[in-house]
TORKOL-4160 file (C-alpha; in steps of 0.2 Angstrom, whole numbers, padded with zeros to 4 digits, m for minus):
252
<pt num="1" X="0051" Y="m0110" Z="m0051"/>
<pt num="2" X="0041" Y="m0129" Z="m0052"/>
<pt num="3" X="0023" Y="m0128" Z="m0041"/>
<pt num="4" X="0017" Y="m0143" Z="m0032"/>
<pt num="5" X="m0003" Y="m0141" Z="m0027"/>
<pt num="6" X="m0011" Y="m0144" Z="m0010"/>
<pt num="7" X="m0029" Y="m0145" Z="m0017"/>
<pt num="8" X="m0043" Y="m0145" Z="0000"/>
<pt num="9" X="m0061" Y="m0145" Z="0000"/>
<pt num="10" X="m0065" Y="m0130" Z="m0003"/>
<pt num="11" X="m0052" Y="m0129" Z="m0019"/>
<pt num="12" X="m0061" Y="m0143" Z="m0026"/>
<pt num="13" X="m0077" Y="m0136" Z="m0025"/>
<pt num="14" X="m0073" Y="m0118" Z="m0031"/>
<pt num="15" X="m0065" Y="m0127" Z="m0048"/>
<pt num="16" X="m0080" Y="m0138" Z="m0053"/>
<pt num="17" X="m0090" Y="m0123" Z="m0053"/>
<pt num="18" X="m0075" Y="m0107" Z="m0061"/>
<pt num="19" X="m0072" Y="m0123" Z="m0074"/>
<pt num="20" X="m0080" Y="m0128" Z="m0089"/>
<pt num="21" X="m0093" Y="m0141" Z="m0089"/>
<pt num="22" X="m0093" Y="m0157" Z="m0100"/>
<pt num="23" X="m0100" Y="m0148" Z="m0117"/>
<pt num="24" X="m0108" Y="m0161" Z="m0130"/>
<pt num="25" X="m0107" Y="m0159" Z="m0146"/>
<pt num="26" X="m0109" Y="m0142" Z="m0152"/>
<pt num="27" X="m0098" Y="m0124" Z="m0158"/>
<pt num="28" X="m0093" Y="m0109" Z="m0145"/>
<pt num="29" X="m0085" Y="m0093" Z="m0150"/>
<pt num="30" X="m0074" Y="m0081" Z="m0146"/>
<pt num="31" X="m0077" Y="m0067" Z="m0140"/>
<pt num="32" X="m0092" Y="m0074" Z="m0133"/>
<pt num="33" X="m0108" Y="m0070" Z="m0143"/>
<pt num="34" X="m0116" Y="m0055" Z="m0134"/>
<pt num="35" X="m0100" Y="m0046" Z="m0131"/>
<pt num="36" X="m0095" Y="m0029" Z="m0137"/>
<pt num="37" X="m0079" Y="m0028" Z="m0150"/>
<pt num="38" X="m0069" Y="m0016" Z="m0160"/>
<pt num="39" X="m0076" Y="m0014" Z="m0179"/>
<pt num="40" X="m0058" Y="m0024" Z="m0183"/>
<pt num="41" X="m0062" Y="m0039" Z="m0174"/>
<pt num="42" X="m0058" Y="m0059" Z="m0178"/>
<pt num="43" X="m0066" Y="m0071" Z="m0171"/>
<pt num="44" X="m0060" Y="m0091" Z="m0166"/>
<pt num="45" X="m0072" Y="m0106" Z="m0172"/>
<pt num="46" X="m0071" Y="m0120" Z="m0160"/>
<pt num="47" X="m0077" Y="m0138" Z="m0161"/>
<pt num="48" X="m0080" Y="m0147" Z="m0150"/>
<pt num="49" X="m0086" Y="m0169" Z="m0150"/>
<pt num="50" X="m0095" Y="m0172" Z="m0166"/>
<pt num="51" X="m0095" Y="m0157" Z="m0172"/>
<pt num="52" X="m0076" Y="m0155" Z="m0173"/>
<pt num="53" X="m0071" Y="m0163" Z="m0191"/>
<pt num="54" X="m0088" Y="m0152" Z="m0197"/>
<pt num="55" X="m0077" Y="m0137" Z="m0193"/>
<pt num="56" X="m0060" Y="m0142" Z="m0196"/>
<pt num="57" X="m0068" Y="m0144" Z="m0213"/>
<pt num="58" X="m0072" Y="m0123" Z="m0216"/>
<pt num="59" X="m0052" Y="m0120" Z="m0217"/>
<pt num="60" X="m0052" Y="m0110" Z="m0235"/>
<pt num="61" X="m0070" Y="m0108" Z="m0237"/>
<pt num="62" X="m0082" Y="m0092" Z="m0233"/>
<pt num="63" X="m0094" Y="m0087" Z="m0217"/>
<pt num="64" X="m0104" Y="m0071" Z="m0216"/>
<pt num="65" X="m0108" Y="m0056" Z="m0206"/>
<pt num="66" X="m0123" Y="m0050" Z="m0206"/>
<pt num="67" X="m0131" Y="m0034" Z="m0198"/>
<pt num="68" X="m0147" Y="m0027" Z="m0205"/>
<pt num="69" X="m0141" Y="m0014" Z="m0217"/>
<pt num="70" X="m0120" Y="m0021" Z="m0220"/>
<pt num="71" X="m0113" Y="m0040" Z="m0224"/>
<pt num="72" X="m0095" Y="m0048" Z="m0222"/>
<pt num="73" X="m0086" Y="m0060" Z="m0229"/>
<pt num="74" X="m0075" Y="m0070" Z="m0217"/>
<pt num="75" X="m0062" Y="m0082" Z="m0223"/>
<pt num="76" X="m0058" Y="m0097" Z="m0211"/>
<pt num="77" X="m0042" Y="m0097" Z="m0207"/>
<pt num="78" X="m0035" Y="m0115" Z="m0199"/>
<pt num="79" X="m0031" Y="m0113" Z="m0181"/>
<pt num="80" X="m0024" Y="m0125" Z="m0168"/>
<pt num="81" X="m0030" Y="m0144" Z="m0162"/>
<pt num="82" X="m0034" Y="m0151" Z="m0144"/>
<pt num="83" X="m0028" Y="m0168" Z="m0139"/>
<pt num="84" X="m0046" Y="m0171" Z="m0132"/>
<pt num="85" X="m0057" Y="m0168" Z="m0146"/>
<pt num="86" X="m0058" Y="m0150" Z="m0149"/>
<pt num="87" X="m0053" Y="m0141" Z="m0164"/>
<pt num="88" X="m0054" Y="m0120" Z="m0165"/>
<pt num="89" X="m0052" Y="m0110" Z="m0184"/>
<pt num="90" X="m0048" Y="m0092" Z="m0185"/>
<pt num="91" X="m0060" Y="m0081" Z="m0194"/>
<pt num="92" X="m0056" Y="m0067" Z="m0201"/>
<pt num="93" X="m0067" Y="m0054" Z="m0209"/>
<pt num="94" X="m0061" Y="m0047" Z="m0226"/>
<pt num="95" X="m0066" Y="m0026" Z="m0223"/>
<pt num="96" X="m0072" Y="m0018" Z="m0206"/>
<pt num="97" X="m0090" Y="m0019" Z="m0197"/>
<pt num="98" X="m0099" Y="m0005" Z="m0194"/>
<pt num="99" X="m0099" Y="0005" Z="m0180"/>
<pt num="100" X="m0114" Y="0002" Z="m0168"/>
<pt num="101" X="m0121" Y="m0011" Z="m0177"/>
<pt num="102" X="m0128" Y="m0030" Z="m0171"/>
<pt num="103" X="m0120" Y="m0042" Z="m0183"/>
<pt num="104" X="m0125" Y="m0060" Z="m0182"/>
<pt num="105" X="m0114" Y="m0074" Z="m0189"/>
<pt num="106" X="m0121" Y="m0085" Z="m0202"/>
<pt num="107" X="m0113" Y="m0102" Z="m0197"/>
<pt num="108" X="m0131" Y="m0110" Z="m0199"/>
<pt num="109" X="m0127" Y="m0110" Z="m0219"/>
<pt num="110" X="m0110" Y="m0117" Z="m0216"/>
<pt num="111" X="m0115" Y="m0130" Z="m0201"/>
<pt num="112" X="m0134" Y="m0134" Z="m0202"/>
<pt num="113" X="m0140" Y="m0141" Z="m0185"/>
<pt num="114" X="m0126" Y="m0138" Z="m0174"/>
<pt num="115" X="m0129" Y="m0132" Z="m0159"/>
<pt num="116" X="m0121" Y="m0114" Z="m0148"/>
<pt num="117" X="m0113" Y="m0121" Z="m0134"/>
<pt num="118" X="m0111" Y="m0103" Z="m0127"/>
<pt num="119" X="m0124" Y="m0090" Z="m0136"/>
<pt num="120" X="m0134" Y="m0084" Z="m0119"/>
<pt num="121" X="m0151" Y="m0092" Z="m0126"/>
<pt num="122" X="m0148" Y="m0087" Z="m0145"/>
<pt num="123" X="m0148" Y="m0098" Z="m0161"/>
<pt num="124" X="m0136" Y="m0087" Z="m0169"/>
<pt num="125" X="m0121" Y="m0081" Z="m0162"/>
<pt num="126" X="m0121" Y="m0061" Z="m0161"/>
<pt num="127" X="m0112" Y="m0045" Z="m0155"/>
<pt num="128" X="m0112" Y="m0028" Z="m0153"/>
<pt num="129" X="m0099" Y="m0017" Z="m0161"/>
<pt num="130" X="m0093" Y="m0001" Z="m0153"/>
<pt num="131" X="m0087" Y="0015" Z="m0158"/>
<pt num="132" X="m0073" Y="0013" Z="m0170"/>
<pt num="133" X="m0056" Y="m0003" Z="m0170"/>
<pt num="134" X="m0046" Y="m0007" Z="m0157"/>
<pt num="135" X="m0028" Y="0000" Z="m0161"/>
<pt num="136" X="m0016" Y="m0005" Z="m0148"/>
<pt num="137" X="m0010" Y="m0021" Z="m0144"/>
<pt num="138" X="m0013" Y="m0029" Z="m0126"/>
<pt num="139" X="0000" Y="m0024" Z="m0115"/>
<pt num="140" X="0004" Y="m0034" Z="m0099"/>
<pt num="141" X="0000" Y="m0027" Z="m0078"/>
<pt num="142" X="0005" Y="m0043" Z="m0072"/>
<pt num="143" X="0012" Y="m0057" Z="m0081"/>
<pt num="144" X="0003" Y="m0075" Z="m0080"/>
<pt num="145" X="0006" Y="m0087" Z="m0066"/>
<pt num="146" X="m0001" Y="m0102" Z="m0060"/>
<pt num="147" X="m0008" Y="m0100" Z="m0043"/>
<pt num="148" X="m0017" Y="m0116" Z="m0041"/>
<pt num="149" X="m0024" Y="m0132" Z="m0045"/>
<pt num="150" X="m0040" Y="m0142" Z="m0046"/>
<pt num="151" X="m0043" Y="m0162" Z="m0047"/>
<pt num="152" X="m0060" Y="m0171" Z="m0047"/>
<pt num="153" X="m0067" Y="m0187" Z="m0049"/>
<pt num="154" X="m0084" Y="m0186" Z="m0058"/>
<pt num="155" X="m0092" Y="m0202" Z="m0064"/>
<pt num="156" X="m0084" Y="m0200" Z="m0081"/>
<pt num="157" X="m0069" Y="m0199" Z="m0074"/>
<pt num="158" X="m0055" Y="m0186" Z="m0068"/>
<pt num="159" X="m0057" Y="m0167" Z="m0070"/>
<pt num="160" X="m0039" Y="m0161" Z="m0069"/>
<pt num="161" X="m0035" Y="m0140" Z="m0070"/>
<pt num="162" X="m0023" Y="m0126" Z="m0066"/>
<pt num="163" X="m0028" Y="m0106" Z="m0063"/>
<pt num="164" X="m0017" Y="m0093" Z="m0072"/>
<pt num="165" X="m0020" Y="m0077" Z="m0064"/>
<pt num="166" X="m0016" Y="m0064" Z="m0072"/>
<pt num="167" X="m0019" Y="m0045" Z="m0078"/>
<pt num="168" X="m0018" Y="m0036" Z="m0095"/>
<pt num="169" X="m0021" Y="m0017" Z="m0101"/>
<pt num="170" X="m0032" Y="m0020" Z="m0114"/>
<pt num="171" X="m0051" Y="m0013" Z="m0119"/>
<pt num="172" X="m0059" Y="m0029" Z="m0128"/>
<pt num="173" X="m0058" Y="m0046" Z="m0125"/>
<pt num="174" X="m0043" Y="m0058" Z="m0123"/>
<pt num="175" X="m0037" Y="m0076" Z="m0126"/>
<pt num="176" X="m0025" Y="m0083" Z="m0122"/>
<pt num="177" X="m0014" Y="m0097" Z="m0135"/>
<pt num="178" X="m0004" Y="m0111" Z="m0124"/>
<pt num="179" X="0006" Y="m0124" Z="m0129"/>
<pt num="180" X="0010" Y="m0136" Z="m0117"/>
<pt num="181" X="0022" Y="m0151" Z="m0115"/>
<pt num="182" X="0029" Y="m0159" Z="m0103"/>
<pt num="183" X="0048" Y="m0156" Z="m0097"/>
<pt num="184" X="0052" Y="m0175" Z="m0097"/>
<pt num="185" X="0052" Y="m0184" Z="m0114"/>
<pt num="186" X="0032" Y="m0190" Z="m0117"/>
<pt num="187" X="0015" Y="m0184" Z="m0128"/>
<pt num="188" X="0019" Y="m0171" Z="m0144"/>
<pt num="189" X="0016" Y="m0153" Z="m0139"/>
<pt num="190" X="m0001" Y="m0147" Z="m0136"/>
<pt num="191" X="m0008" Y="m0131" Z="m0141"/>
<pt num="192" X="m0024" Y="m0123" Z="m0135"/>
<pt num="193" X="m0032" Y="m0106" Z="m0133"/>
<pt num="194" X="m0041" Y="m0100" Z="m0117"/>
<pt num="195" X="m0054" Y="m0088" Z="m0116"/>
<pt num="196" X="m0046" Y="m0074" Z="m0101"/>
<pt num="197" X="m0061" Y="m0071" Z="m0087"/>
<pt num="198" X="m0058" Y="m0060" Z="m0073"/>
<pt num="199" X="m0039" Y="m0061" Z="m0076"/>
<pt num="200" X="m0043" Y="m0077" Z="m0075"/>
<pt num="201" X="m0037" Y="m0094" Z="m0089"/>
<pt num="202" X="m0042" Y="m0113" Z="m0086"/>
<pt num="203" X="m0030" Y="m0125" Z="m0092"/>
<pt num="204" X="m0033" Y="m0142" Z="m0090"/>
<pt num="205" X="m0047" Y="m0153" Z="m0095"/>
<pt num="206" X="m0063" Y="m0161" Z="m0088"/>
<pt num="207" X="m0067" Y="m0180" Z="m0086"/>
<pt num="208" X="m0073" Y="m0180" Z="m0106"/>
<pt num="209" X="m0067" Y="m0166" Z="m0113"/>
<pt num="210" X="m0055" Y="m0151" Z="m0112"/>
<pt num="211" X="m0042" Y="m0139" Z="m0119"/>
<pt num="212" X="m0027" Y="m0147" Z="m0115"/>
<pt num="213" X="m0023" Y="m0167" Z="m0108"/>
<pt num="214" X="m0014" Y="m0167" Z="m0090"/>
<pt num="215" X="m0007" Y="m0182" Z="m0085"/>
<pt num="216" X="m0006" Y="m0187" Z="m0065"/>
<pt num="217" X="0008" Y="m0177" Z="m0058"/>
<pt num="218" X="0017" Y="m0174" Z="m0071"/>
<pt num="219" X="0028" Y="m0159" Z="m0074"/>
<pt num="220" X="0025" Y="m0145" Z="m0091"/>
<pt num="221" X="0029" Y="m0131" Z="m0098"/>
<pt num="222" X="0014" Y="m0119" Z="m0105"/>
<pt num="223" X="0024" Y="m0105" Z="m0117"/>
<pt num="224" X="0010" Y="m0092" Z="m0115"/>
<pt num="225" X="0005" Y="m0080" Z="m0130"/>
<pt num="226" X="m0010" Y="m0066" Z="m0127"/>
<pt num="227" X="m0023" Y="m0058" Z="m0141"/>
<pt num="228" X="m0035" Y="m0048" Z="m0142"/>
<pt num="229" X="m0051" Y="m0048" Z="m0151"/>
<pt num="230" X="m0040" Y="m0041" Z="m0166"/>
<pt num="231" X="m0028" Y="m0048" Z="m0167"/>
<pt num="232" X="m0017" Y="m0039" Z="m0159"/>
<pt num="233" X="m0004" Y="m0049" Z="m0148"/>
<pt num="234" X="0004" Y="m0043" Z="m0132"/>
<pt num="235" X="0025" Y="m0046" Z="m0128"/>
<pt num="236" X="0031" Y="m0060" Z="m0124"/>
<pt num="237" X="0032" Y="m0067" Z="m0107"/>
<pt num="238" X="0044" Y="m0081" Z="m0100"/>
<pt num="239" X="0037" Y="m0099" Z="m0099"/>
<pt num="240" X="0028" Y="m0105" Z="m0085"/>
<pt num="241" X="0033" Y="m0122" Z="m0075"/>
<pt num="242" X="0021" Y="m0132" Z="m0065"/>
<pt num="243" X="0017" Y="m0149" Z="m0060"/>
<pt num="244" X="m0002" Y="m0155" Z="m0064"/>
<pt num="245" X="m0013" Y="m0160" Z="m0051"/>
<pt num="246" X="m0010" Y="m0179" Z="m0042"/>
<pt num="247" X="m0021" Y="m0192" Z="m0032"/>
<pt num="248" X="m0007" Y="m0190" Z="m0017"/>
<pt num="249" X="m0011" Y="m0168" Z="m0017"/>
<pt num="250" X="m0028" Y="m0172" Z="m0018"/>
<pt num="251" X="m0028" Y="m0184" Z="m0002"/>
<pt num="252" X="m0018" Y="m0168" Z="0009"/>
């Protein structure tokens, strides 16, 4: 069922704090640095703005995960690209990490002077491993559904998001890989990684950046796959259809 959104002022205020702000130039990682991760975790490295071509150029190269007594080589594999100046690559460790260790990803060895945008105040991304590997794929408790849309005008342009509500049975951090396409002829399919936080995921864009470009009031279909930190996929779910928030809805 295609949904049409009414966007009251309260929802717009919520969206401005819930959706990511303009990030500037640098890199982000998933799982979020500082998280507790399984020993078989893989990672996603996102380049934003001017860091985008530098991250894309890492495909086929090696990085290092380093603890106080253990080093794991990490292969960089091709991932997904956004139409809004972002690119994501997959980081696949060559072997398991050790339990209950703090590991640092030495991105500085390949990307010197690139800012870490979600590092919780640290210069380099690091995580703490848990008690072992994650061997169970995530399972849906509630399939993803669009609950509301947000449209916000700023000095830089228009921010436009929709919120997905969902629930997964999963012990490690989870994320979605979303393919977004218009339901009538238009731009090519967009594909990107969207983090899950508190059973919620946002797809859309700020005025200067974001995951997906959406046009005013256009109908879209989102094909959604869910993965855990180890790269295991949840069962397939039907696509989600919706309409992007538009100026008319905002004024109602």
